[in-house]
NUPAKE-612902 format. One record per residue: residue in three letters; x, y, z of N, C-alpha, C in turn. Coordinates in nm, 2 decimals, padded with zeros to 4 digits. Layout:
N
    aa      nxx      nyy      nzz     caxx     cayy     cazz      cxx      cyy      czz
   ALA        X        Y        Z        X        Y        Z        X        Y        Z
...
//
This chain:
259
    aa      nxx      nyy      nzz     caxx     cayy     cazz      cxx      cyy      czz
   MET    00.08   -00.12    00.00    00.00    00.00    00.00    00.09    00.12    00.00
   LEU    00.06    00.22   -00.09    00.13    00.34   -00.10    00.10    00.43    00.02
   ALA    00.19    00.52    00.05    00.17    00.61    00.17    00.04    00.69    00.16
   GLN    00.01    00.74    00.04   -00.11    00.82    00.02   -00.23    00.73    00.04
   GLN   -00.23    00.60    00.00   -00.34    00.51    00.02   -00.36    00.48    00.17
   ARG   -00.24    00.46    00.23   -00.24    00.43    00.38   -00.30    00.55    00.46
   GLN   -00.26    00.67    00.42   -00.31    00.79    00.49   -00.46    00.81    00.47
   GLN   -00.50    00.78    00.35   -00.65    00.79    00.32   -00.72    00.69    00.41
   ALA   -00.67    00.57    00.42   -00.73    00.47    00.50   -00.74    00.51    00.65
   ILE   -00.63    00.57    00.70   -00.63    00.62    00.83   -00.74    00.73    00.85
   LEU   -00.75    00.82    00.76   -00.85    00.93    00.76   -00.99    00.87    00.77
   GLU   -01.01    00.77    00.68   -01.15    00.71    00.68   -01.18    00.65    00.82
   ARG   -01.08    00.58    00.88   -01.10    00.52    01.01   -01.13    00.63    01.12
   VAL   -01.05    00.74    01.11   -01.07    00.84    01.21   -01.21    00.90    01.19
   ARG   -01.26    00.93    01.07   -01.39    00.99    01.05   -01.50    00.89    01.09
   THR   -01.48    00.76    01.07   -01.58    00.67    01.10   -01.60    00.65    01.25
   SER   -01.48    00.63    01.32   -01.49    00.60    01.46   -01.46    00.72    01.55
   GLY   -01.41    00.83    01.50   -01.38    00.95    01.58   -01.24    00.95    01.63
   GLY   -01.17    00.84    01.62   -01.03    00.83    01.67   -00.97    00.70    01.64
   VAL   -00.84    00.69    01.65   -00.77    00.57    01.62   -00.65    00.56    01.72
   ARG   -00.61    00.43    01.75   -00.49    00.41    01.83   -00.38    00.36    01.73
   VAL   -00.26    00.40    01.76   -00.14    00.36    01.68   -00.13    00.21    01.68
   ALA   -00.15    00.14    01.79   -00.13    00.00    01.80   -00.23   -00.07    01.70
   ASP   -00.35   -00.02    01.70   -00.46   -00.08    01.61   -00.42   -00.06    01.47
   LEU   -00.37    00.05    01.43   -00.33    00.08    01.29   -00.21    00.00    01.25
   VAL   -00.12   -00.02    01.34    00.00   -00.11    01.31   -00.05   -00.25    01.27
   ARG   -00.14   -00.30    01.35   -00.19   -00.44    01.33   -00.28   -00.44    01.20
   GLU   -00.36   -00.35    01.18   -00.45   -00.35    01.06   -00.38   -00.33    00.93
   LEU   -00.29   -00.23    00.93   -00.22   -00.20    00.80   -00.09   -00.27    00.78
   GLY   -00.04   -00.34    00.88    00.07   -00.43    00.86    00.20   -00.35    00.84
   VAL    00.22   -00.23    00.90    00.34   -00.15    00.89    00.39   -00.12    01.03
   SER    00.51   -00.06    01.04    00.57   -00.04    01.17    00.50    00.08    01.25
   ASP    00.53    00.08    01.38    00.48    00.18    01.47    00.53    00.32    01.42
   MET    00.66    00.32    01.37    00.72    00.45    01.33    00.65    00.50    01.20
   THR    00.61    00.41    01.11    00.55    00.45    00.99    00.41    00.51    01.02
   ILE    00.33    00.45    01.11    00.20    00.50    01.15    00.22    00.64    01.21
   ARG    00.31    00.66    01.30    00.33    00.78    01.37    00.37    00.89    01.27
   ARG    00.45    00.85    01.17    00.49    00.95    01.06    00.37    00.99    00.98
   ASP    00.28    00.89    00.95    00.16    00.92    00.87    00.07    01.02    00.95
   LEU    00.05    00.99    01.08   -00.03    01.08    01.17    00.03    01.22    01.17
   GLU    00.16    01.23    01.18    00.23    01.36    01.18    00.20    01.44    01.05
   VAL    00.21    01.37    00.94    00.18    01.43    00.81    00.03    01.48    00.80
   LEU   -00.06    01.39    00.84   -00.20    01.43    00.84   -00.24    01.54    00.94
   ALA   -00.17    01.54    01.05   -00.19    01.65    01.15   -00.14    01.78    01.10
   GLU   -00.02    01.78    01.03    00.03    01.90    00.97   -00.05    01.96    00.86
   ARG   -00.13    01.87    00.80   -00.22    01.92    00.69   -00.36    01.96    00.74
   GLY   -00.37    01.95    00.87   -00.50    01.99    00.93   -00.61    01.90    00.92
   LEU   -00.58    01.77    00.90   -00.69    01.67    00.87   -00.73    01.59    00.99
   LEU   -00.64    01.59    01.10   -00.68    01.52    01.22   -00.59    01.58    01.34
   GLU   -00.62    01.54    01.46   -00.55    01.59    01.57   -00.47    01.48    01.64
   LYS   -00.34    01.49    01.65   -00.26    01.39    01.72   -00.28    01.40    01.87
   VAL   -00.30    01.28    01.93   -00.31    01.27    02.08   -00.21    01.16    02.12
   HIS   -00.19    01.15    02.25   -00.10    01.04    02.30   -00.15    00.90    02.26
   GLY   -00.07    00.83    02.19   -00.11    00.69    02.15   -00.19    00.68    02.02
   GLY   -00.23    00.80    01.96   -00.31    00.79    01.84   -00.35    00.92    01.79
   ALA   -00.48    00.93    01.74   -00.53    01.06    01.68   -00.68    01.06    01.69
   THR   -00.73    01.18    01.69   -00.88    01.20    01.69   -00.92    01.29    01.57
   ALA   -01.05    01.28    01.54   -01.10    01.36    01.44   -01.12    01.51    01.48
   LEU   -01.11    01.60    01.39   -01.13    01.74    01.42   -01.28    01.76    01.41
   GLY   -01.33    01.84    01.50   -01.48    01.87    01.50   -01.50    01.99    01.42
   PRO   -01.56    01.98    01.30   -01.58    02.10    01.22   -01.69    02.19    01.27
   GLY   -01.66    02.32    01.27   -01.76    02.42    01.31   -01.82    02.48    01.18
   SER   -01.93    02.56    01.20   -02.00    02.61    01.08   -01.92    02.71    01.00
   THR   -01.81    02.77    01.07   -01.73    02.86    01.00   -01.59    02.81    00.97
   GLU   -01.56    02.68    01.00   -01.43    02.63    00.98   -01.41    02.61    00.82
   GLU   -01.30    02.66    00.77   -01.28    02.65    00.63   -01.14    02.59    00.60
   PRO   -01.13    02.46    00.58   -01.00    02.40    00.55   -00.94    02.46    00.42
   GLY   -00.81    02.46    00.41   -00.74    02.50    00.29   -00.76    02.41    00.18
   PHE   -00.72    02.45    00.06   -00.74    02.37   -00.06   -00.66    02.24   -00.05
   ALA   -00.54    02.24    00.00   -00.46    02.12    00.01   -00.52    02.02    00.10
   ALA   -00.57    02.07    00.21   -00.64    01.98    00.31   -00.76    01.91    00.25
   LYS   -00.84    01.99    00.18   -00.97    01.93    00.12   -00.94    01.84    00.01
   SER   -00.83    01.87   -00.07   -00.80    01.79   -00.19   -00.76    01.64   -00.15
   ALA   -00.72    01.62   -00.02   -00.68    01.49    00.02   -00.79    01.40    00.06
   ARG   -00.91    01.46    00.07   -01.03    01.39    00.12   -01.11    01.32    00.01
   GLN   -01.15    01.20    00.03   -01.24    01.13   -00.06   -01.20    01.14   -00.21
   GLN   -01.07    01.12   -00.24   -01.02    01.13   -00.37   -01.09    01.04   -00.47
   PRO   -01.10    00.91   -00.44   -01.17    00.82   -00.54   -01.31    00.87   -00.57
   GLU   -01.38    00.91   -00.47   -01.52    00.95   -00.49   -01.53    01.08   -00.57
   LYS   -01.44    01.17   -00.54   -01.44    01.30   -00.62   -01.40    01.27   -00.77
   GLU   -01.31    01.18   -00.79   -01.27    01.15   -00.93   -01.39    01.09   -01.00
   ALA   -01.46    01.00   -00.94   -01.58    00.93   -01.00   -01.69    01.04   -01.03
   ILE   -01.71    01.12   -00.94   -01.81    01.23   -00.95   -01.77    01.32   -01.06
   ALA   -01.65    01.36   -01.07   -01.60    01.45   -01.18   -01.61    01.39   -01.31
   ARG   -01.58    01.26   -01.33   -01.60    01.19   -01.46   -01.74    01.19   -01.50
   ARG   -01.83    01.17   -01.41   -01.98    01.17   -01.44   -02.03    01.31   -01.47
   ALA   -01.98    01.41   -01.40   -02.02    01.54   -01.43   -01.98    01.59   -01.56
   ALA   -01.86    01.55   -01.61   -01.81    01.59   -01.74   -01.90    01.55   -01.85
   GLN   -01.97    01.44   -01.83   -02.06    01.39   -01.93   -02.18    01.48   -01.96
   LEU   -02.20    01.58   -01.87   -02.31    01.67   -01.89   -02.27    01.79   -01.97
   VAL   -02.15    01.80   -02.01   -02.10    01.92   -02.08   -02.08    01.89   -02.23
   ARG   -02.14    01.97   -02.31   -02.13    01.96   -02.46   -02.04    02.06   -02.51
   PRO   -01.97    02.03   -02.63   -01.89    02.13   -02.69   -01.97    02.26   -02.73
   GLY   -01.90    02.37   -02.72   -01.96    02.49   -02.77   -02.05    02.56   -02.66
   THR   -02.05    02.51   -02.54   -02.13    02.57   -02.43   -02.05    02.66   -02.34
   ALA   -02.12    02.73   -02.25   -02.06    02.81   -02.15   -02.09    02.75   -02.02
   VAL   -01.99    02.72   -01.94   -02.00    02.66   -01.81   -01.93    02.74   -01.70
   ALA   -01.98    02.74   -01.58   -01.92    02.80   -01.47   -01.88    02.69   -01.37
   LEU   -01.76    02.70   -01.31   -01.71    02.61   -01.21   -01.67    02.70   -01.09
   SER   -01.74    02.68   -00.98   -01.71    02.75   -00.86   -01.58    02.69   -00.79
   ALA   -01.54    02.75   -00.69   -01.42    02.69   -00.62   -01.45    02.56   -00.55
   GLY   -01.36    02.47   -00.54   -01.37    02.35   -00.47   -01.28    02.24   -00.53
   THR   -01.26    02.14   -00.45   -01.17    02.03   -00.50   -01.24    01.94   -00.59
   THR   -01.37    01.92   -00.58   -01.44    01.84   -00.68   -01.45    01.91   -00.81
   THR   -01.48    02.04   -00.81   -01.48    02.11   -00.94   -01.34    02.12   -01.00
   TRP   -01.24    02.12   -00.92   -01.10    02.12   -00.97   -01.08    01.98   -01.04
   ALA   -01.12    01.88   -00.98   -01.11    01.74   -01.04   -01.19    01.74   -01.17
   LEU   -01.31    01.81   -01.17   -01.39    01.81   -01.30   -01.32    01.89   -01.41
   ALA   -01.25    01.99   -01.37   -01.18    02.07   -01.47   -01.08    01.99   -01.56
   HIS   -01.02    01.89   -01.49   -00.92    01.80   -01.57   -01.00    01.72   -01.67
   HIS   -01.12    01.69   -01.65   -01.20    01.61   -01.75   -01.26    01.70   -01.86
   LEU   -01.25    01.83   -01.84   -01.31    01.92   -01.94   -01.21    01.98   -02.04
   ILE   -01.08    01.95   -02.02   -00.97    02.02   -02.09   -00.98    01.98   -02.24
   GLY   -01.03    01.87   -02.28   -01.03    01.83   -02.42   -01.16    01.86   -02.49
   ILE   -01.26    01.92   -02.42   -01.39    01.96   -02.49   -01.37    02.08   -02.57
   PRO   -01.40    02.08   -02.70   -01.37    02.20   -02.78   -01.48    02.31   -02.77
   GLU   -01.43    02.43   -02.80   -01.52    02.55   -02.81   -01.59    02.57   -02.68
   LEU   -01.52    02.55   -02.57   -01.58    02.57   -02.44   -01.55    02.71   -02.38
   THR   -01.65    02.77   -02.32   -01.62    02.90   -02.24   -01.64    02.86   -02.10
   VAL   -01.54    02.89   -02.02   -01.54    02.86   -01.87   -01.53    02.98   -01.79
   ILE   -01.62    03.00   -01.70   -01.62    03.11   -01.60   -01.59    03.04   -01.47
   THR   -01.49    03.10   -01.39   -01.46    03.04   -01.26   -01.41    03.15   -01.17
   ASN   -01.43    03.13   -01.04   -01.37    03.22   -00.94   -01.27    03.13   -00.86
   SER   -01.22    03.03   -00.92   -01.13    02.94   -00.85   -00.99    02.95   -00.92
   ILE   -00.89    02.98   -00.84   -00.75    02.99   -00.90   -00.70    02.86   -00.94
   PRO   -00.72    02.75   -00.86   -00.67    02.62   -00.91   -00.74    02.57   -01.04
   VAL   -00.87    02.60   -01.05   -00.95    02.56   -01.17   -00.89    02.63   -01.29
   ALA   -00.87    02.76   -01.28   -00.82    02.84   -01.39   -00.68    02.79   -01.43
   GLU   -00.60    02.75   -01.33   -00.46    02.70   -01.36   -00.47    02.57   -01.44
   VAL   -00.57    02.48   -01.42   -00.58    02.36   -01.49   -00.59    02.39   -01.64
   PHE   -00.68    02.48   -01.68   -00.70    02.52   -01.82   -00.58    02.60   -01.87
   HIS   -00.52    02.68   -01.79   -00.40    02.75   -01.83   -00.28    02.66   -01.87
   ARG   -00.27    02.55   -01.80   -00.16    02.45   -01.83   -00.20    02.37   -01.95
   ASN   -00.32    02.37   -01.99   -00.36    02.28   -02.10   -00.44    02.37   -02.20
   PRO   -00.37    02.46   -02.27   -00.44    02.56   -02.35   -00.50    02.50   -02.48
   LEU   -00.62    02.56   -02.52   -00.68    02.53   -02.65   -00.72    02.66   -02.71
   THR   -00.69    02.68   -02.84   -00.71    02.81   -02.91   -00.86    02.84   -02.92
   ASP   -00.95    02.74   -02.91   -01.09    02.76   -02.92   -01.16    02.77   -02.79
   ARG   -01.09    02.78   -02.68   -01.15    02.78   -02.55   -01.12    02.92   -02.49
   THR   -01.22    02.97   -02.42   -01.21    03.10   -02.34   -01.23    03.07   -02.19
   VAL   -01.14    03.12   -02.11   -01.14    03.11   -01.97   -01.15    03.24   -01.91
   VAL   -01.25    03.27   -01.83   -01.27    03.39   -01.76   -01.25    03.37   -01.61
   LEU   -01.15    03.43   -01.55   -01.12    03.42   -01.40   -01.17    03.55   -01.34
   THR   -01.27    03.54   -01.25   -01.31    03.66   -01.18   -01.20    03.72   -01.09
   GLY   -01.21    03.85   -01.07   -01.12    03.90   -00.97   -01.18    03.88   -00.83
   GLY   -01.12    03.94   -00.73   -01.18    03.93   -00.60   -01.07    03.90   -00.49
   VAL   -01.12    03.88   -00.37   -01.04    03.86   -00.25   -01.02    03.71   -00.24
   ARG   -00.90    03.66   -00.22   -00.87    03.52   -00.21   -00.91    03.46   -00.07
   THR   -00.98    03.35   -00.07   -01.01    03.28    00.06   -00.91    03.16    00.08
   PRO   -00.92    03.10    00.20   -00.84    02.98    00.23   -00.85    02.87    00.13
   SER   -00.97    02.86    00.07   -01.00    02.75   -00.03   -00.96    02.80   -00.17
   ASP   -00.89    02.91   -00.19   -00.84    02.96   -00.32   -00.96    03.00   -00.40
   ALA   -01.07    03.05   -00.34   -01.18    03.11   -00.42   -01.16    03.26   -00.42
   LEU   -01.20    03.33   -00.53   -01.20    03.47   -00.54   -01.34    03.52   -00.51
   VAL   -01.36    03.60   -00.41   -01.49    03.64   -00.36   -01.50    03.79   -00.34
   GLY   -01.62    03.84   -00.30   -01.63    03.98   -00.27   -01.69    04.06   -00.38
   PRO   -01.70    04.19   -00.36   -01.77    04.28   -00.46   -01.71    04.28   -00.60
   VAL   -01.58    04.26   -00.61   -01.52    04.26   -00.75   -01.57    04.13   -00.82
   ALA   -01.57    04.02   -00.75   -01.61    03.89   -00.81   -01.76    03.90   -00.84
   VAL   -01.84    03.95   -00.75   -01.99    03.96   -00.77   -02.01    04.05   -00.90
   ALA   -01.94    04.16   -00.91   -01.97    04.25   -01.02   -01.93    04.19   -01.15
   ALA   -01.82    04.11   -01.15   -01.78    04.04   -01.27   -01.88    03.93   -01.32
   ILE   -01.94    03.87   -01.22   -02.04    03.76   -01.25   -02.18    03.81   -01.29
   ARG   -02.21    03.92   -01.24   -02.35    03.97   -01.24   -02.40    03.99   -01.39
   ARG   -02.32    04.02   -01.48   -02.36    04.05   -01.62   -02.34    03.92   -01.71
   LEU   -02.31    03.81   -01.65   -02.28    03.69   -01.73   -02.40    03.59   -01.73
   HIS   -02.40    03.51   -01.83   -02.50    03.40   -01.84   -02.43    03.27   -01.89
   VAL   -02.46    03.16   -01.81   -02.39    03.04   -01.85   -02.50    02.93   -01.86
   ASP   -02.46    02.83   -01.94   -02.55    02.71   -01.96   -02.56    02.63   -01.83
   THR   -02.45    02.60   -01.77   -02.44    02.51   -01.66   -02.34    02.56   -01.56
   LEU   -02.39    02.56   -01.43   -02.30    02.59   -01.32   -02.27    02.46   -01.24
   PHE   -02.14    02.43   -01.22   -02.10    02.32   -01.13   -02.06    02.38   -01.00
   LEU   -02.14    02.37   -00.90   -02.12    02.44   -00.77   -02.06    02.35   -00.67
   GLY   -01.94    02.38   -00.62   -01.88    02.30   -00.51   -01.94    02.36   -00.38
   VAL   -01.97    02.26   -00.29   -02.03    02.31   -00.16   -01.96    02.24   -00.05
   HIS   -01.97    02.31    00.07   -01.91    02.26    00.19   -02.00    02.15    00.26
   GLY   -02.13    02.18    00.24   -02.23    02.08    00.30   -02.36    02.09    00.24
   MET   -02.45    01.99    00.27   -02.59    01.99    00.22   -02.67    01.92    00.32
   SER   -02.79    01.98    00.34   -02.89    01.92    00.44   -03.03    01.97    00.40
   VAL   -03.12    01.90    00.45   -03.26    01.94    00.43   -03.29    02.07    00.49
   ARG   -03.24    02.09    00.61   -03.27    02.22    00.68   -03.20    02.34    00.62
   ALA   -03.07    02.32    00.59   -02.99    02.44    00.55   -02.97    02.45    00.40
   GLY   -03.00    02.34    00.33   -02.97    02.34    00.18   -02.82    02.33    00.16
   PHE   -02.77    02.39    00.05   -02.63    02.38    00.01   -02.56    02.50    00.08
   THR   -02.45    02.47    00.16   -02.39    02.58    00.24   -02.24    02.59    00.22
   THR   -02.19    02.70    00.28   -02.04    02.73    00.28   -02.01    02.79    00.41
   PRO   -01.88    02.77    00.46   -01.84    02.83    00.58   -01.80    02.98    00.57
   ASN   -01.80    03.03    00.45   -01.74    03.16    00.42   -01.86    03.25    00.37
   LEU   -01.89    03.36    00.44   -02.00    03.45    00.41   -01.98    03.52    00.27
   LEU   -01.86    03.56    00.24   -01.83    03.63    00.11   -01.84    03.53    00.00
   GLU   -01.79    03.41    00.02   -01.80    03.31   -00.08   -01.95    03.27   -00.11
   SER   -02.03    03.27   -00.01   -02.17    03.24   -00.02   -02.24    03.35   -00.12
   GLU   -02.20    03.47   -00.09   -02.26    03.58   -00.18   -02.22    03.56   -00.32
   THR   -02.09    03.53   -00.34   -02.04    03.51   -00.48   -02.10    03.39   -00.54
   ASP   -02.12    03.28   -00.47   -02.18    03.16   -00.52   -02.32    03.19   -00.56
   ARG   -02.40    03.26   -00.48   -02.54    03.29   -00.51   -02.55    03.37   -00.65
   GLU   -02.45    03.45   -00.67   -02.45    03.53   -00.80   -02.42    03.43   -00.92
   LEU   -02.34    03.33   -00.89   -02.32    03.23   -01.00   -02.44    03.15   -01.02
   VAL   -02.52    03.11   -00.91   -02.64    03.04   -00.93   -02.74    03.12   -01.01
   ALA   -02.75    03.25   -00.99   -02.84    03.34   -01.06   -02.80    03.35   -01.21
   ALA   -02.67    03.33   -01.24   -02.63    03.34   -01.38   -02.64    03.22   -01.46
   ALA   -02.68    03.11   -01.40   -02.68    02.98   -01.46   -02.82    02.93   -01.50
   HIS   -02.83    02.87   -01.62   -02.96    02.81   -01.67   -02.98    02.67   -01.59
   ARG   -02.87    02.60   -01.56   -02.88    02.47   -01.50   -02.78    02.47   -01.38
   LEU   -02.82    02.42   -01.27   -02.74    02.41   -01.15   -02.71    02.26   -01.12
   VAL   -02.58    02.23   -01.12   -02.53    02.09   -01.09   -02.45    02.10   -00.97
   ILE   -02.48    02.01   -00.87   -02.40    02.00   -00.75   -02.32    01.87   -00.74
   PRO   -02.19    01.88   -00.77   -02.11    01.76   -00.75   -02.05    01.75   -00.61
   ALA   -02.11    01.66   -00.53   -02.08    01.65   -00.38   -02.07    01.51   -00.33
   ASP   -01.96    01.47   -00.27   -01.95    01.34   -00.22   -02.03    01.32   -00.09
   HIS   -02.04    01.20   -00.05   -02.14    01.16    00.06   -02.11    01.23    00.19
   THR   -01.98    01.27    00.22   -01.95    01.33    00.34   -02.01    01.47    00.36
   LYS   -02.05    01.52    00.25   -02.11    01.66    00.26   -02.25    01.65    00.32
   TRP   -02.32    01.54    00.32   -02.45    01.53    00.37   -02.46    01.55    00.52
   ASN   -02.55    01.64    00.56   -02.57    01.68    00.70   -02.45    01.75    00.75
   THR   -02.36    01.80    00.67   -02.26    01.90    00.71   -02.32    02.04    00.68
   VAL   -02.31    02.13    00.77   -02.38    02.26    00.76   -02.27    02.37    00.78
   GLY   -02.26    02.46    00.68   -02.18    02.58    00.69   -02.26    02.69    00.74
   ILE   -02.20    02.81    00.77   -02.27    02.92    00.83   -02.37    02.98    00.74
   SER   -02.35    02.97    00.60   -02.43    03.05    00.51   -02.49    02.96    00.40
   THR   -02.62    02.97    00.37   -02.68    02.90    00.26   -02.66    02.96    00.13
   ILE   -02.62    02.88    00.03   -02.60    02.93   -00.11   -02.74    02.91   -00.18
   ALA   -02.79    02.79   -00.17   -02.92    02.76   -00.24   -02.99    02.65   -00.17
   GLU   -03.12    02.64   -00.19   -03.20    02.53   -00.13   -03.18    02.40   -00.21
   LEU   -03.21    02.29   -00.15   -03.19    02.16   -00.23   -03.28    02.16   -00.35
   SER   -03.39    02.22   -00.34   -03.49    02.22   -00.46   -03.44    02.31   -00.58
   GLU   -03.34    02.39   -00.56   -03.29    02.47   -00.67   -03.19    02.39   -00.75
   ALA   -03.14    02.28   -00.71   -03.05    02.20   -00.79   -03.12    02.12   -00.90
   ASP   -03.07    02.14   -01.02   -03.13    02.05   -01.13   -03.07    01.91   -01.12
   VAL   -02.95    01.90   -01.08   -02.88    01.77   -01.07   -02.79    01.77   -00.95
   VAL   -02.79    01.66   -00.87   -02.69    01.64   -00.77   -02.62    01.51   -00.80
   ILE   -02.49    01.52   -00.81   -02.40    01.40   -00.84   -02.33    01.36   -00.71
   SER   -02.35    01.24   -00.66   -02.28    01.20   -00.54   -02.22    01.06   -00.57
   ASP   -02.18    00.99   -00.46   -02.12    00.86   -00.47   -02.20    00.75   -00.39
   ALA   -02.15    00.63   -00.41   -02.22    00.52   -00.35   -02.23    00.52   -00.20
   GLY   -02.14    00.60   -00.13   -02.14    00.61    00.01   -02.26    00.69    00.07
   LEU   -02.34    00.75   -00.02   -02.45    00.83    00.03   -02.56    00.74    00.09
   THR   -02.60    00.77    00.21   -02.70    00.68    00.27   -02.83    00.68    00.20
   GLU   -02.91    00.58    00.23   -03.04    00.56    00.17   -03.13    00.68    00.21
   ASP   -03.13    00.72    00.33   -03.21    00.84    00.37   -03.17    00.96    00.29
   ALA   -03.04    00.98    00.28   -03.00    01.10    00.20   -03.04    01.09    00.06
   ARG   -03.03    00.97    00.00   -03.08    00.96   -00.14   -03.23    00.99   -00.15
   MET   -03.30    00.94   -00.06   -03.45    00.97   -00.06   -03.48    01.12   -00.06
   GLU   -03.41    01.19    00.03   -03.43    01.33    00.05   -03.39    01.41   -00.07
   LEU   -03.28    01.37   -00.13   -03.23    01.44   -00.25   -03.31    01.41   -00.37
   ALA   -03.35    01.29   -00.38   -03.44    01.25   -00.50   -03.57    01.32   -00.49
   GLU   -03.62    01.34   -00.37   -03.75    01.41   -00.36   -03.74    01.56   -00.38
   ARG   -03.63    01.62   -00.34   -03.62    01.76   -00.34   -03.55    01.82   -00.47
   ALA   -03.44    01.76   -00.51   -03.36    01.80   -00.62   -03.42    01.75   -00.75
   GLY   -03.38    01.81   -00.86   -03.44    01.77   -00.99   -03.40    01.63   -01.03
   GLU   -03.27    01.59   -01.00   -03.23    01.46   -01.04   -03.11    01.42   -00.95
   LEU   -03.10    01.30   -00.90   -02.99    01.25   -00.82   -02.92    01.14   -00.91
   ILE   -02.79    01.16   -00.92   -02.70    01.07   -01.00   -02.60    01.01   -00.90
   ILE   -02.59    00.88   -00.89   -02.48    00.82   -00.82   -02.37    00.78   -00.91
   ALA   -02.25    00.83   -00.90   -02.14    00.81   -00.99   -02.10    00.66   -00.98
   GLU   -02.07    00.60   -01.10   -02.02    00.46   -01.10   -01.88    00.46   -01.06
   GLY   -01.83    00.35   -01.01   -01.69    00.34   -00.98   -01.66    00.37   -00.83
   THR   -01.77    00.39   -00.75   -01.75    00.42   -00.61   -01.82    00.31   -00.53
   SER   -01.77    00.28   -00.41   -01.82    00.17   -00.33   -01.84    00.21   -00.19
//
């Protein structure tokens, strides 16, 4: 098992049980005590868990906690990749799409680089960089201005003003959480305002969100569940969540290749 795979397994165990013991991980993963402690140190430095004596515990997210892009990109990588592949199937050549900030929309960007005659609007610096590194003469990429957040989104009055006069066929909106009570949410108030402007500019709203986003609530609502035309998630989504989303959103798609 590669270090990245081992660390992902440790994270999943922490999130499932709330904490782990070094001795248990040594036995389950078949590696040395030193290797596990080094993995925990790496994960703690990236803000993904908290080291304690003899093991590690999960971080308790608050409604305003906003992990950095690097921390979020390490979470649920297989699920995000499957969701991104499925989301890319909704994009036709010659259309205008918007991608908000987020690690799932960043994964999606990699699947869109070969689609011809595409116009891309984004307030995400990492998303814009994906297209910049893979240029096409028939593609237009518009990066809004604004103030940079910990998740590398550009937000605030400048971003809002740039988006307000635009119209796109499809918006792929990355979210921090989704729930029946709060809808689709973010932990950043300025990002919420900017994302709401993106929603208003789009003919179709698509939410690519892995199962861990369900019943996670940020401080500010971007949109209600009923405003989503499509929600794309993974096989880890619970039956209750599927029922709620299928009832409220326009369509629920479970991406293949997840378990």
